[in-house]
Every structure is written in structure tokens, then in C-alpha cells.
N, C-alpha and C positions, 0 to 999 in steps of 0.2 A: 276463477283457477283453484284447482283442488290441489289441498294441504296434504301430503303424500306423505305418511309415514313408515307404510308397506309397500310393496305390491305382490299382489297375491299371485297373478295371471299374467301380469302385463309381464310378459316372457323378456328376457332379454336375449338376444341372437343365442345359439348354443352352436359349441363346437360341433363337427363330424364326429356319426358316432365312433370311426374307426380309431379317434385321437391323433397326436402327433404322428407323423410319418417318418420323421426324422431323429435323430439321437438315440436309435435302435437299442445300442449299445446300454446306453443309460439305462433302458426301461428293459432290457434284460430278467434284471432282479427286481420283484414288485413285493420285498418283504415289508409288513407292516412298520408306519415311520415310528419312531419314541414319541412320547407325549410332547418332548422339548421340541421336537421338530414342528409341531401344530399344537402348540400351546392353545391358539384360540380356535382350534379347529372342533367343532360338537361332533363331525362325522366320527372322532375317536371313540365316540363313549356309545357308539351304537352296537346292538347285542343283534348282527346280520350272520345269516346261511353263509357257511364256508364259500367263498370266492375261487374256489382253484379250479371250477369250470371255467371260471374266464380267464385265469391265468394261461390254462393250457389254450385255449381259441385265442389268445393275445400273440402265443407263441407260434402256432397254427397259421395266422394271418386270417385273410378274407377267406367266407366259406358263403356256399348257395343258400339262399333263403329256399325250403323246402316246397314253397308253394306258389313263388314267380320265378324263381332259379338266377333272382338277381345277386349279384357279388356284394356282402356285406360283411361288416364288423359286429361281431354279438348277436345282433337280432335285425331284423329288416322293419325298416321304420315305415313302410307300407301297407305291409301287411299284419303288422301286429306280432311277428312270431318269434321267434329264435333260428337261430341259423343252423344248419346242419352239424358245425361241431359244439353247439350247445345245446346238450339233451334237454327238454322242457323238464322231465322228470328230476335234472338236478338244480332247475331256477324255483326260488321258494315262493309258494302262493299266500297273498295276504288277504284274509276275508275282513270288509270293513263293514262297520256299522250302519253306515247309509250308502243309497247310491252316488255316482257323480257321474256329470255330464260335462264335456270337455268340449268348449267352442273353438276352434283352430281357424285362425285368420288365413284366409286362401294364400296371401304372401310369404305365410311363415313357413319357413322351409322345412320341408318334415327328415332332413337328416340331422338338424341342428335342435330339434324341439326334444323336452325331456317329457312330455305328455305320455308317450309312446310307453315309459317305464312304467306310469300308473297301468295302462291297457296291460302290459305284461305281465305283471307283478300280484293284480287284482283283479283277472280277468272278467268274473262275473259281476262285479260290482262297476267297472266303466265302461262307459262307451263315448266313442269320440265321434263329432261332426265337424264337416268343414263346414263353415259360413260362406253363402247364407241359408244350406239345409239345417236347419233348427228346430226341436219342437215347438209348438206352442205349450204357453207355459200358463195362461191366464187363469182355467178352471182349479190349477195346484197352484196357487200361490202361496196358499198358506200352508202348504208344504215341502216350500222350495226357497232356497236361498243362495244366495250370488254373492261368491267371495270378489269385492271389489273395495276399491277404498274412497268411495262418494262421498260427496259432504254429510249424508244421513246412514253413514255407515255405523254400524253398533258393533260391540265386540262379541264374541261366541260366549261370554258367560251371560249375556242379553236377549239370545236367541229367543228363549222360552216367553218371556215377556212381551215380545216386540212379534213374535208368530199368532199368539194369542190374541192381538189385535187384530192382527189382519184374518185371522178366522172371523171373531166378532163381524168383520164389516163384510164380510164374504157370506154369513150365513143369515145377519138380519137387514132389513132395508133401514130401519132407524136403530143403530146403536144402542139408544138407551132403553129399546122395546127387548131387548137381547137377554133370553133368560137362559143360555147355553151355560152350563156349567164351567169354569176355568180351567183351563188346562192343568196347574200348576197344583189343586187340589188331588190330593191321593184318594185314591179309594179305601173304603174304609175295612178292615182286616177282621174277623170273626177271630175268636179265640184258638178255635180248633185249628186255624189255618196257620197258627205262628211258628210252626214247624217250616214254614215256606216263606217266611219272614222276607229274607234278602232275596228270594226270588220275585217274588212280586215288587219288593221295591227297586229292584232290579228292572223291570217291565213298567212301573209306575216312570222311571225317569228318564226311558226312553220312548214313552207316549207322551211324556210331558211338554215336552218340546214342541210335538205334532212334525217334526221335521224328517223329510224322506228322501230328499236329496238334495245335492250341492254341485253347484254349477260353477266352471272353473273357465276362464277365458285364455286363450294359450296364443299369444300376440306379443311385440313388441308395444312398446307403451305409446309411441306417437301410431299405432296401427289401430289401438285397441278404441277410439272413439266411434268408427265406424259400427263395430260389434255394440258396445254399450247403449247407444244410443237406438239400437233395434226395438221398435213399438212390441217386440215378443218377448222383450226384457223386461221392458216398464213394469213400476208396479212390485218389483221382486224385493223382496227384504237383501240390504248389503251388508256382508259382515267386511270386518278388515282384522287383518292380523298384523301389530304394529311393536311389535315386544322381539322379532329374529332378526338376525342378520344372514345374508346370503354367502354361501360358499362356493359359489357360482365362478366359474373359473374366468367367465367372459362378462363382468359385470358392464352392466350398459353405462359407457360416460357420461358426466352430470348428473346420475339416480342417484340417492341414496342407498347403503348398504342394506338396507330393509327391504329393496325391491326384490323379490322370490322369483326362483325360476317354477315354473309350473309344479315341479314334482315336489320340489320345497315348500309351495304354499300346501300343496294336498298333504303331506305329512304334517307338517307344522299343524294346520287347522286339526286331523283327525287325533293329534297329542292333546291339544286345549281341549277338544270337545270330549275327549276321554276324561279327563281331569276334572272340567268346571261343569259338563253336562251330567257324565254318568258316576261322576264325583268317585271316581275312583283312581286310586295310584297307578301311575303308569310304570308300567314295565317291560317297555319295550316291544308292544304287540305289533306296532306300525313301523319298525324298523326297517324291515326290508324292503321297505318301497322306496328305500335309498341305495338297495342293492347294486343295481348300476351305477347311480350316480357316485357314491362313495368309491367305487373302483375307478371309474373315467375322471375321480377327481385327484386321487391318486398319481392315476397316469400320467395326467398332464402338470402337476405339480414337479415329480419326480423328472419332468423334461425340460421344464422351466429352470429346475435346479441345475441339472447336469449342462444348459445352455448358457446360463450365469456362470458356471466353471472354466468355461472352453476359452 
């Protein structure tokens, strides 16, 4: 049995995207909460784009998806686009340093999954697959990692070391025979190139891991086994995120508070990657990945607060 201190993407069942339908009077004003109201809430410290567009959409109610014409709130979770009352130009776009594949369990309810947030906010870097329709990863296993807390999972800071071993095994029949230069060795910089030192170092940091893609599983923990045991995912490096606590409003009963929703796992992975691998101070570059999540978190917190006062 796995000892779990995180869940990367073993998702909790999520609230419907339109949020609670009652207590509308209490939800009428979505002013930012004071620090004292959410003292333990890291969402308060996010550097987010203006959420005024979501405020307006909430007041307008459900709207049509521009593609399938379904009635939705904020975005269509089947077409992965904002609804008509949420102009795409007013939604922030996040550029990620790695590509993401999200493998969604077929029984995971579309309207309750935060995976769509990633596709909406980082459309060029995120692909969502519905299991069992997933890519073959074997040939690229030295460039891909899976966020999952297995018995052999490693931390983000150890990615480079472990992928280096994967590459050696993939390139050489006999690991002892391998003369391939290790990833972690930096290229020599000639004196005339010193002016570009920072640029070269940044490039070396990105290449030093060999990592190009991250896989997340979008599922409840009880449904995860079917996906994680698929032969197409065997042999991939597994990474765990074990120091973060979820802010998700429907936490899975009986599970640690380090079990994260999919969008939280994606966000926290890239924060750690930025600091541990790129070796740069984090200045909010990926905060807008939680653009929808933080807004819905406030909606539901306010609704629960009002309900408690009734």
C-alpha cells in the first residue's frame, strides 16, 4: 500500500463549474476577503489578472458555449472554451516551460474537473486525453515524467539526476559502456561569449533535466489504479509533490490534505520546477493557472459562510 503525502492528480470530485445555486444574495458582492478571513489561504497571495470578467459573468448567469451552444457558467468543460459572456481576450494566458498531458478517467465528471482550467489558461501547452485514448510514451520516457506518488517517486529537485539514468539506459545496451556526456555537465563558455552568460546558463538549466513533458492524471484516488497500471505509463519517472496543502472545497474524505486537485498540482509543480530546476526566484509567473480556481474558491467559501449564519 502506498504511503501518500501528496496527490498530484488523484483528483477529488469537484463542484459543478457554476458553483452553488442558492444563497445568491450572499454571493452578490465578491469583494476580496481580508487576510484575517483566510489566514491559512495561500490563494490570497496570488498575483492574478483582474477577475472582473468573472464577476460580470456571475451576475449575468449561465451563458452559451460558442461552439456547442450548451448552457454553462464561465466556460464550457467539454469544448474547453469560455462562454459568450467571458471574452477570450479578457482571460489571462500562461506560458509554461514544459508541455502537459492530462489523462482523464472516463468516469470523472467533466463539470467537476479542474483539468479544463489548465487547457483554458495555457492552451498552447496543455493536451487533455480521455482514457484509454492516450499516447505511447515508451520512446520518449527519458524526456517525460509522471506526477504520481508511487513507491519510487522522486522530488522535483531530483528530476535531472534520475532522467540522466533513464537516458543512459535508453541509449546504451550496457550501461557501463555508455560514454554519453552527462546532462548536468555545462557547456564550456568562451571568454568572448561572457556577455551572454546568463542566457547560456538559463539554456543549460532547461536542457540539463532533459525533461520536455509532464503527465497528470485527472481522477479520484479510487479510480487511479486503472490508469497508473496501464502498460503505456510503465517505466516513466514518477514525481511527487509532498509539501503542499489543498485549498479545494470538496476534499476527499479520509484522505490527507496534501491530496491536490489537478490544477493545484500543475501550479505547484511549476512553482517548484521554477525554483528547484531553473534556479530562479519565483515572481508569480504561473499564478494565473489558478485564475478560475481562486474565483470559485471565494464563491464557495462565501456561500458556506452565509449558510452558517442562517
